[in-house]
C-alpha positions in Angstrom: -29.2 25.5 -8.1 -27.0 22.4 -8.1 -25.0 20.5 -5.6 -22.4 17.9 -6.5 -22.1 14.9 -4.3 -19.3 12.4 -3.9 -20.0 8.7 -4.4 -21.7 7.3 -1.2 -22.4 10.8 0.1 -25.6 11.5 2.0 -28.0 13.7 0.0 -30.3 15.5 2.4 -33.1 18.0 1.9 -34.9 20.0 4.6 -38.3 18.9 5.9 -39.7 15.5 6.8 -38.6 12.5 4.7 -41.4 10.5 3.0 -38.8 7.9 2.1 -35.1 7.4 2.9 -32.3 5.1 1.9 -29.2 4.7 4.0 -26.1 2.9 2.7 -28.4 0.9 0.4 -26.7 -1.7 -1.7 -28.2 -4.2 -4.2 -26.0 -7.0 -5.6 -27.0 -9.5 -8.2 -25.0 -12.8 -8.8 -21.8 -14.0 -7.3 -18.2 -14.3 -8.3 -17.4 -13.4 -11.9 -21.1 -12.8 -12.6 -21.5 -10.4 -9.6 -23.1 -7.1 -10.5 -23.3 -4.2 -8.1 -26.5 -2.4 -9.1 -26.5 0.0 -6.1 -23.4 0.8 -4.1 -24.0 2.3 -0.6 -26.7 4.8 -1.7 -28.0 7.3 0.9 -30.8 9.7 -0.1 -33.9 11.3 1.3 -37.1 12.1 -0.6 -38.9 15.0 1.1 -42.6 15.1 1.6 -44.5 17.3 -0.9 -41.7 17.3 -3.4 -41.4 16.0 -7.0 -38.1 14.2 -7.5 -36.7 12.8 -10.8 -34.1 10.1 -10.8 -31.9 10.0 -13.9 -28.8 8.3 -15.2 -27.5 6.2 -18.1 -28.7 2.7 -18.8 -27.5 0.4 -16.1 -26.9 3.2 -13.6 -29.2 1.7 -11.0 -32.0 4.3 -11.2 -34.9 1.7 -11.6 -33.3 -0.6 -9.1 -33.2 2.2 -6.5 -36.9 3.0 -7.1 -37.8 -0.7 -6.9 -35.9 -1.2 -3.6 -37.4 2.0 -2.1 -40.9 0.9 -3.2 -40.5 -2.5 -1.6 -40.7 -4.2 -5.1 -37.2 -5.7 -4.8 -35.2 -6.8 -1.8 -32.0 -5.1 -0.7 -28.6 -6.7 -0.2 -27.6 -4.4 2.7 -28.4 -1.1 4.2 -31.8 0.5 5.0 -34.9 1.5 3.0 -37.7 3.4 4.8 -41.1 4.7 4.0 -41.7 7.3 6.6 -40.6 5.6 9.9 -41.1 2.1 8.6 -38.1 0.0 7.8 -38.9 -2.1 4.7 -36.1 -4.6 5.2 -37.6 -5.7 8.6 -41.1 -6.5 7.1 -42.4 -10.0 6.3 -44.1 -10.5 3.0 -47.6 -9.9 4.2 -46.8 -6.7 6.0 -44.8 -5.5 3.0 -47.8 -6.1 0.8 -50.0 -4.2 3.1 -47.6 -1.3 3.2 -47.4 -1.1 -0.6 -51.1 -1.2 -0.8 -51.8 1.5 1.9 -48.7 3.8 1.7 -47.4 3.7 -1.8 -48.8 4.5 -5.2 -47.3 3.2 -8.5 -47.3 4.5 -12.0 -45.5 2.5 -14.8 -45.0 2.7 -18.5 -47.6 0.0 -19.0 -50.9 1.5 -17.9 -52.0 -1.8 -16.2 -55.7 -1.0 -16.5 -58.3 -3.8 -16.6 -60.0 -3.7 -19.9 -63.4 -4.9 -18.6 -63.6 -2.0 -16.0 -64.4 1.6 -16.8 -62.1 4.5 -15.7 -63.7 5.0 -12.3 -63.7 1.3 -11.5 -60.0 1.1 -12.5 -59.2 4.1 -10.2 -60.9 2.6 -7.2 -59.9 -1.0 -7.8 -57.0 -1.2 -5.3 -59.3 0.2 -2.6 -62.1 -2.2 -3.6 -59.7 -5.1 -3.3 -58.6 -3.9 0.2 -62.2 -3.5 1.3 -61.8 0.2 1.8 -64.2 2.9 0.7 -62.7 5.9 -1.0 -62.8 9.4 0.5 -65.4 10.8 -2.0 -64.2 14.4 -1.6 -60.6 13.5 -2.2 -61.6 11.2 -5.1 -63.5 14.0 -6.7 -60.6 16.4 -6.3 -58.2 13.8 -7.8 -60.5 13.3 -10.8 -60.8 17.0 -11.3 -57.0 17.5 -11.0 -56.2 14.9 -13.7 -59.1 16.1 -16.0 -61.1 12.9 -16.2 -64.5 14.1 -15.1 -66.1 13.5 -18.5 -64.5 10.1 -19.1 -65.2 8.1 -16.0 -67.6 5.6 -17.6 -65.3 4.9 -20.5 -63.3 1.7 -20.7 -59.6 1.7 -21.5 -60.2 0.8 -25.2 -62.3 4.0 -25.5 -59.5 6.2 -24.1 -56.4 7.6 -25.7 -53.0 6.6 -24.3 -52.7 9.9 -22.5 -56.1 9.4 -20.9 -55.3 5.9 -19.9 -52.2 7.1 -18.1 -54.2 9.8 -16.4 -56.4 7.0 -15.1 -53.3 5.3 -13.8 -52.2 8.5 -12.2 -55.6 9.0 -10.6 -55.5 5.4 -9.3 -52.2 6.0 -7.7 -53.4 9.2 -6.0 -56.9 8.0 -5.0 -55.8 6.1 -1.9 -53.9 9.1 -0.6 -50.5 7.3 -0.4 -47.6 8.7 1.5 -45.5 8.5 -1.7 -45.9 7.8 -5.4 -43.2 6.0 -7.5 -43.3 6.3 -11.3 -41.0 4.2 -13.5 -40.9 6.0 -16.9 -44.6 7.0 -16.6 -44.6 8.8 -19.9 -42.4 6.3 -21.8 -45.3 5.1 -23.9 -46.9 8.5 -24.6 -46.5 11.0 -27.4 -45.0 14.4 -26.3 -48.3 16.1 -25.9 -49.9 13.4 -23.8 -46.6 13.0 -21.8 -46.6 16.7 -21.1 -50.2 16.5 -19.8 -49.4 13.6 -17.5 -46.3 15.3 -16.2 -48.4 18.5 -15.6 -50.9 16.4 -13.6 -48.1 14.9 -11.5 -46.6 18.3 -10.8 -50.1 19.6 -9.9 -50.6 16.7 -7.5 -47.5 17.8 -5.6 -48.3 21.5 -5.6 -52.1 21.4 -5.1 -52.7 18.1 -3.3 -49.4 17.9 -1.3 -48.4 14.6 -2.9 -44.9 13.2 -2.9 -43.7 11.9 -6.2 -40.4 10.1 -7.2 -40.1 9.4 -10.9 -37.4 7.5 -12.9 -37.0 9.0 -16.3 -34.4 9.2 -19.1 -36.0 12.4 -20.6 -34.6 15.8 -19.7 -37.9 17.4 -20.6 -39.8 15.1 -18.2 -37.2 15.8 -15.5 -37.7 19.5 -15.8 -41.2 19.1 -14.3 -39.6 18.0 -11.1 -38.4 20.1 -8.2 -35.2 18.1 -7.9 -33.2 15.7 -10.0 -30.9 13.0 -8.6 -28.3 11.6 -11.0 -26.9 8.1 -10.7 -23.9 6.4 -12.4 -22.5 3.0 -11.7 -24.9 2.5 -8.8 -24.0 5.7 -7.0 -25.4 9.2 -6.6 -23.1 11.5 -8.5 -25.1 14.8 -8.5 -28.2 16.4 -7.1 -29.9 19.3 -8.9 -32.6 21.7 -7.6 -34.8 23.7 -9.9 -34.0 21.8 -13.0 -34.6 22.9 -16.6 -34.5 20.7 -19.6 -31.3 22.4 -20.8 -29.5 22.1 -17.5 -30.4 18.4 -17.2 -29.4 17.7 -20.7 -26.0 19.4 -20.2 -25.4 17.5 -17.0 -26.2 14.2 -18.8 -23.8 15.1 -21.6 -21.1 15.7 -19.0 -21.6 12.3 -17.5 -21.5 10.6 -20.9 -18.3 12.5 -21.8 -16.7 11.4 -18.5 -17.8 7.8 -19.2 -16.1 7.8 -22.6 -12.8 9.1 -21.2 -12.7 7.0 -18.1 
């Protein structure tokens, strides 16, 4: 099922929103060097849903994720996590919100080499002075298949296993939402498929909310929904994606770009 949206249109899904952007714009530079990375984007990310964000290079997909995750400021408009307006928060409160409400997974695994897998998983909570929920932590470790590797350091793990540790770290604090920026970009196809499967299982079995930026149609096919950006605007919204349907949609965007 697909729905096509006009630039600036409001993309809405049923159910409570884990995160929401309203007329969100991000502008870099001024005058002749001015670049509009996001142009009045409005979108909701529903709780318990796996959403992929796609688009050509420079479309604004990573900028949207960074603004929604509180990693970058916005030029105008609104960005919310749950009912909390990010643009109204001071730096300290924004840091606390990112720590308590948001999980992050990036291409670089960002594991500390001197810590073992379990210590890396619990590190954010240790820094915050919070004890992990042991039952939840055990469930997360089981979901990502790391039970037999918890005492191993990153150098003793494969790339796929290291990214699974990063996924478990993002899940362990029970965040309201997880943002992933090309989380399988540094993995081979087999390891990437494993990590994507774990992300999908975290949504279906643990009720997690995941938003992932990717350029890979196969990766996007693991999601429940794909949002397409071009020139800083949402241009399409696809439910129930397959690798073929996503690839076809991307080809259509590229063809339009060459003829425009």
